[in-house]
N, C-alpha and C positions, 0 to 999 in steps of 0.2 A: 470511723476513728477509733483507735485502740483505747482500752480502758487504762488510765494511768495508775490505778490502784491494783492492777493485776499482779500477782506474785511472780509470774514468769511469762516469757514470750510464748505465744502459741507455736506449736510444732510446724515446721515448714511443710507446705503441701507440695509434693512432687507431681508433675504432670504425668498422666497415664502414658505408658509406652506406646509409641506409634505402631500401628498395624497397617498392612497393605490396604485394608478397606478405608481406614482413616486417611492415609496418604492419598488415596485415590479421590476421596471426597474433597480434600483440601485442594488438590490439583484442579478438580472440576470447579470448585468455588473460585479459585484464582482466575481460571479461564473465563468464568462467568463475569467476574468483576472487570476484567480487561475488556470483555465484549460490551458490558454495560457502559463503561466510560467511553469507549470508542463510539458506541451507538449514540450516546448523548451528544457528544461533540460533533459527530458527523451529521446528526439531525439538525443541529443549530446551523452548521455550514450549508446544508441543503436548503434550509428555510431562508437563509440570507439571499439565496438566488432568486427568491420571489419578491424581494424588497422593491425592485424597480416597478413591479406591477401592483402588488398589494400594499407595499410599505410594511414597516415593522408592526404597525397596529393590526393590519389585516392578517399577517402571519400568526401573530400571537392569538388573535381571535380564533383562527382555525385550530391552533394548538390547544386552546382551552376547550374547544368542542370535543376534540379527540380524547383529551385527558378525562373529561367528564364521562364520556361514553365508556372508557376502559374502567375507571374507578367505580362507576355505577354497577357495571357487570361484576366486579370483584367484591365491592363492599356491601352492595344491596342495602342501603340505609333505610331505616323505617322513619321517614321524615315526620309523619303524623304523630309519632310518639315522643318526639323531642320536646324537652322542657326549655324554658327560657335560659336556664343555667347552662344548658347544652347548646342552645342556638347562638348565644352571643359570641363565644369563642369561634364557632364555626363561621359566622359572618365575618369576623375579623380575619380569620384564616383565608376566607375567600377573597377579601380585599387585598390582603398581602400577597396571595398567590398570583392574582392578576397583575398587581403593580410590579412584582418581582420579575415576571416574564416580560412585561412591556418595557421596563427599564433596561433589562439585560439585552433584549433584541435591538432596542434603539441604540444602546451602547455598542453592540456588535456592528451596527450599520455605520457608526462614526469612528470607532477606534480599532476595530478588528476583533476577531474571535478570541485570540490568545490573551490580549490585554483585558478585554471585557470580563472573561471568565476568571482571570487572576484577581481582578478587583472584586468581583462577586464572591470569590472564595474567602475573602477577608471576613465575611459574615460568620460562617461556622467556626473559623479560626478564632475570632474574637470571643465567641461564646465559650469555646473550650478553654481559652486562656483566662477568661474572667472568672471561671469557677475554680481555677487552680491557685495553689498557695506555695509553689515551689520556686526555687531560684532558677532552675532550668527553664521554667515557663516564662519567667521574667526575661531571660536571655532570648527565648523564642520570640517574645513580643518585640524586643529590640531588633532582632533580625528581620522580622516581618515589616516593622516600621521603616527600617532602612530600605527595604525593597520597594515600599510604597513611595518613599521620598525620591528614590532614583527613578521610579516609573513616572511620577508626576512632576519631575523637575522642569523648570521653565525653559522653553525652547520655541522657536518661531512656529513650528508645525504642530505644537501641542493642541489637542482638542479637549479643552477643560470641561466643556459641556458633556462630551462623551464620557470622560472620566468621572464626572459627577454622577452621571446616570449609572455607571458601573458601581460606584460607592452606594448609590441608592439601592441597587440590586443587592448589595452586600447587607445593608440594613434590613432589607425585606427578608433575606434568607435567614438572618439571625432571628428576626421576629417569627418567621415561619417555624423555626426549630422550637422556640419557646412556646408558641401557640399550639404546635402539634403535641407537645407534652401535655398541655392542659386538655386538649381535645381527646387525647388518648386515655386520660384518666376518667373522663366523663362519658365516653362512648366506646363500646366494644369494637374490636376488630378495626376494619378500615371504614366504618360507617361515617366517622367524622370527616376524614379526608375526601370520601366520595361526595358527601353533602357539600363540602366547601368547594370542590371542583365543579359541582353542578351549579351552585350559586354564582361562581365566577363565570361560568359559561353563559348563564342567563344575563349577567351584566354585560357581556361582550356581544350579545345578540344585536342590539342597536348599532354597535360599532361595525359588525359584519354587514349589516344592511346598508349602512352609509358607504362603506368601502366598495361594495358591489355596485351601488348606484353611481358613485363618482368615478370609480376605476373598474370598469368591467374586466373581470379576471380572465386570463387565458387558461387553457387546460393545463399547460405546463406549470404555471404559477400555482394553481390549486393543488396539483400533484406534489409540488415541492413543499407547500405548506402542510399538507396532510402527512407527507413523509416526516416532516419535522415533528409533528405531533406524535406519530407512532414511535419514531426513533428516540426522541428526547423525553417522552412522557411514558408511553405504554411499556416499551422494552425495558428502560431502566427500573421502573417501578416493579415489574414482575421479576426481573433479574435480581434486584436487591432482596426481595422477599425470599427467593430461592437461596441466594448467597448467604444470608444471615443464618440459614440452617446448616451450612456446610463449614463456615469458618468463624473464628471468634470475632466478636464485635471490634476488638482492638485492631485485629488484622484488617478488618473491613475499613475502619477509619483511616488506617495507615495507607491503604491502597487508594482511598478516595483523594489523597493529597496529590496524586499525579494528574488529576483532571486538568489543571492549568497547562501542564506540559502537553497533554493530549490535545487540548484546544489549540495550542500554538502550532503543534505539528500538523493538525488537520487544516488549520488556517493557512499554513505555508504550502502544503501539498495540494489541498483541494481548492483554495481560493487565491493562492499566490500572494498571501499577506506576509511580507518579509519583516522581520524584527531585527533591530540592532542589538549590539552586545549589551547595552544598558537594559533593554527590555528583557532579554534572556536572563540577565543577572537578577533582575527584579522578580521574574517568575521563579527562578531557582531559590531566591531568598524566602519567598512565601511558602514554597513547597518544602524546603528544608525546615522552616520553623514549625510547620504542622507535623511533618514526619518525626522530627526530634521530640516534640511534645508528646506525641502518641507513643513512640517507641520506648520512652523512658518511664511510662506509667507502669505501676505495679498492678498486675491483675489479682484481684482479691477472690478467694474461693467463695462460691455462693453457698 
C-alpha cells in the first residue's frame, strides 16, 4: 500500500525488453501450463472409468498413495524434527487434502467432470476476491455468483447432492490454499506438502483395504486409478514447479482459470458428458470472473 505522505508518486517501472531467450522461455511455460491442465483433467476422466469397480473412494485412495510417493521423493520431509507448531497445520492440510479429492471425485461421479471442476474452482476464486478491495473484483464476484445461480437452478434432473459435494470441494480447496501458506511459512521447500500427503495416504490405507476386500479390483481399474494419480497429482505438481520459473505468477493464475473449460471439453470428448447452454454459460461466467480479476491486477515491482 503506497505511503499517503509521500511527496511524489514513484517512477513507473517499465518491463525489461523481450529477448528471444525470454520469449522462448514463456512459450515453453505456456505449453507446460496447457499440458499440466490437460493432464489434470484427463487424469480425472480416466480415474472416473474405474468408478464402477473401485468407486470414487477407491480411486481417491490410490490417488493419495501416488501423490504421497511423488511428494515424498520431491520434498523429503524430516518428520522427526517437526515441532507441534509445524505438525498441526500439516495434519489439517492432510485432512483437507483427502476430503477435497474425495468430494471432488464423488461430485464427478454424480454431476460430471465439467460441472464438478467448475464448482470446485469457486474455492480459489473466493479466496482471491475476498482479499481484494476493488470495484472490478466486486463485479467479478457478481459474475461468478450469477454463473453459480444458473448452474444450480431448480430443474427435475438437478443432482443437488452432487452439486453440494462440488461446493464442499471448493471449500476444501480454499482451505487448502490458506493452510498451504501457513505450512509454507513454517516448513522449508515442499516438506509440509509431502508430510501432509503422506498422512493423508495413511488415513486412506484402511479405506483401500476395505475396497479391495469388498470389491476385488480388476487390472484395468487399478491402472485407471494409478493413471489418475500420476496425471492429476504427479504431473501437475512437477509441471507447476517448472512453470513458475518460466512465467510470472499473474500469468500462471490467469491460465489456471481455463481449467473448468478444459474439464468440460475432456468430459465431452472422453466421457461423452454433454452440457446444455446454461451449463456452458455458467462455466464461462466463472472463468471470465477469475480471468478478469487477475488480468486487471497491477503487478508491483519486487
